[in-house]
C-alpha positions in Angstrom: 8.8 2.4 -5.8 12.6 2.3 -6.4 13.2 -0.1 -3.5 10.5 -2.5 -4.6 11.7 -2.5 -8.2 15.2 -3.2 -7.0 13.9 -6.1 -4.9 11.9 -7.5 -7.8 14.8 -7.2 -10.2 17.1 -9.1 -7.8 14.7 -11.6 -6.2 12.4 -12.4 -9.1 14.9 -12.0 -12.0 14.3 -15.7 -12.9 10.7 -14.9 -13.6 11.4 -11.6 -15.4 13.8 -13.4 -17.7 11.0 -15.8 -18.6 8.8 -12.9 -19.7 6.7 -12.5 -16.6 5.4 -8.9 -16.7 6.2 -6.4 -14.0 3.5 -3.9 -13.3 4.5 -0.8 -11.3 1.6 0.3 -9.2 1.4 3.5 -7.0 -1.2 1.9 -4.8 1.3 -0.4 -3.2 3.6 2.4 -1.9 4.6 2.7 1.7 2.4 4.6 4.2 4.3 7.6 5.5 5.0 10.9 3.8 8.6 11.1 4.9 11.2 11.5 2.1 12.4 7.9 2.6 8.8 6.7 2.1 7.8 8.9 -0.7 8.5 7.7 -4.2 10.6 9.3 -7.0 9.1 10.9 -10.0 8.1 8.5 -12.8 10.5 10.3 -15.2 13.4 9.4 -12.9 12.3 5.8 -12.5 11.9 5.3 -16.2 15.6 6.1 -16.6 16.7 3.8 -13.8 14.4 0.9 -14.9 14.1 1.2 -18.7 12.8 -2.3 -19.1 9.7 -1.7 -17.1 6.5 0.0 -18.4 5.3 2.9 -16.2 2.5 4.0 -18.5 -0.2 2.8 -16.1 1.2 4.5 -13.0 -1.2 7.1 -11.6 -0.1 10.6 -12.8 -0.5 12.0 -9.3 2.2 9.7 -8.0 4.2 10.4 -5.8 2.2 13.2 -4.2 1.0 12.4 -0.7 0.6 15.8 0.8 -1.9 17.8 -1.2 -5.7 17.6 -1.1 -5.5 15.4 2.0 -9.2 14.8 2.2 -9.3 13.2 -1.3 -5.8 12.1 -2.0 -5.7 8.2 -2.1 -2.0 8.2 -1.1 -2.4 10.6 1.9 -0.7 9.6 5.1 -3.9 9.0 7.0 -5.5 5.9 8.5 -8.6 6.3 6.4 -6.8 6.7 3.1 -4.4 3.9 3.7 -7.0 1.4 4.8 -9.0 2.3 1.7 -5.9 1.9 -0.5 -5.3 -1.6 1.0 -8.8 -2.6 -0.1 -8.3 -1.1 -3.5 -5.1 -3.2 -3.9 -6.8 -6.4 -2.8 -9.8 -5.8 -5.0 -7.6 -5.4 -8.0 -5.7 -8.6 -7.2 -9.0 -10.4 -6.7 -10.2 -9.3 -10.2 -7.0 -10.4 -12.0 -7.1 -13.6 -14.1 -3.7 -15.0 -13.0 -3.7 -17.8 -10.4 -0.4 -16.8 -8.8 0.7 -13.2 -8.4 3.9 -12.0 -6.7 3.6 -8.7 -5.0 6.7 -6.8 -3.9 5.7 -3.9 -1.6 6.4 -2.5 1.9 6.1 -4.0 5.3 4.3 -1.1 7.0 1.6 -1.0 4.3 1.2 -4.8 4.4 0.8 -4.9 8.2 -1.6 -2.0 8.6 -3.8 -2.3 5.5 -3.4 -5.6 3.7 -2.8 -8.7 5.8 -1.9 -7.7 9.4 1.4 -9.7 9.3 5.0 -8.7 10.0 7.6 -9.0 7.3 11.4 -9.1 8.0 13.5 -7.6 5.2 12.9 -9.6 1.9 10.8 -12.2 3.7 7.7 -13.5 1.9 4.4 -15.1 2.7 1.7 -17.0 0.7 -1.9 -15.9 0.8 -5.2 -16.8 -0.8 -8.5 -14.9 -0.5 -10.6 -16.0 2.4 -13.9 -16.5 0.5 -15.8 -17.7 3.6 -14.8 -14.6 5.6 -15.6 -12.3 2.7 -19.1 -14.0 2.4 -19.7 -13.4 6.1 -18.8 -9.8 5.7 -21.1 -9.4 2.7 -24.0 -10.7 4.8 -23.4 -7.7 7.0 -23.4 -5.4 4.0 -19.7 -5.0 4.1 -17.8 -5.6 0.9 -14.4 -6.5 2.2 -11.5 -8.3 0.6 -9.8 -10.6 3.2 -6.7 -12.7 2.9 -5.9 -16.0 4.5 -2.3 -17.1 5.0 -1.1 -20.5 4.1 -0.5 -22.7 7.2 3.2 -23.2 6.2 4.3 -19.6 6.1 2.1 -18.6 9.0 3.5 -21.2 11.3 7.1 -20.7 10.1 7.1 -16.9 10.4 7.3 -16.2 6.6 8.9 -18.2 3.8 12.4 -17.6 5.3 11.3 -18.0 8.9 12.7 -14.6 9.8 9.4 -12.7 10.5 7.4 -12.5 13.7 4.6 -15.1 14.0 1.1 -13.9 14.7 -1.5 -11.3 13.7 -0.4 -7.6 14.0 -2.9 -4.8 13.6 -2.7 -1.1 13.7 -0.7 0.3 16.6 -0.7 3.7 18.3 1.6 6.0 16.4 1.2 4.3 13.0 -0.7 7.2 11.7 -1.0 11.0 12.5 -4.2 12.4 13.8 -7.0 12.4 11.1 -7.4 15.7 9.3 -10.0 14.9 6.6 -13.0 16.2 8.6 -11.2 19.4 9.5 -10.4 20.0 5.8 -14.0 19.4 4.8 -15.2 21.8 7.4 -12.8 24.4 6.1 -13.8 23.8 2.6 -17.4 24.6 3.6 -16.1 28.0 4.9 -14.4 28.9 1.6 -11.5 27.8 -0.6 -9.0 30.2 1.0 -9.6 28.7 4.5 -9.3 25.1 3.2 -6.0 25.9 1.4 -4.7 27.4 4.6 -5.5 24.4 6.7 -4.2 22.0 4.1 -0.9 23.8 3.9 -0.7 23.9 7.7 -1.2 20.1 7.9 1.6 19.6 5.4 3.9 21.4 7.8 3.1 19.1 10.7 5.9 16.5 11.4 4.8 12.9 10.9 4.3 10.8 14.0 
């Protein structure tokens, strides 16, 4: 969260000075559980960014490694795709017509919009109501974005990002462990804790 708040403070300072509210949100954090992709404690961030309100940040932040089967921030494909939909649903329900989101390229590519982002580049999206309606016909409640023709063709607002649609690639996520943990939980809490701890020791792919 530190990196995104630094970017917002620099790149969107003209809006912040006008009183536009900044809302720190744990859901928009990066995918991996490596130290460089794991956030700092809220108590630390509050001291570094005293002008921002962190009262709505999930108290479990920045934990990504405990209770992997139920942790919404776990470094698993299932959790991250679900988190992407949570983010989009929250945006869809907001009253503002224009919202600037400052987040991480890996999370955006794999779980939000399937686009590449060069450092500090930006893109413009709206919700694809037609695609969402088609998904709903198949009993799939799914929030889908549609990029503006200008930033899509240009490769981002600065023209520095790759053009095209980029989905999940091999190596983006470690092997799924949720089913293994659930099986262990059925055998008893001691076994489940043992497996959860073992998975925390596995190096990220």
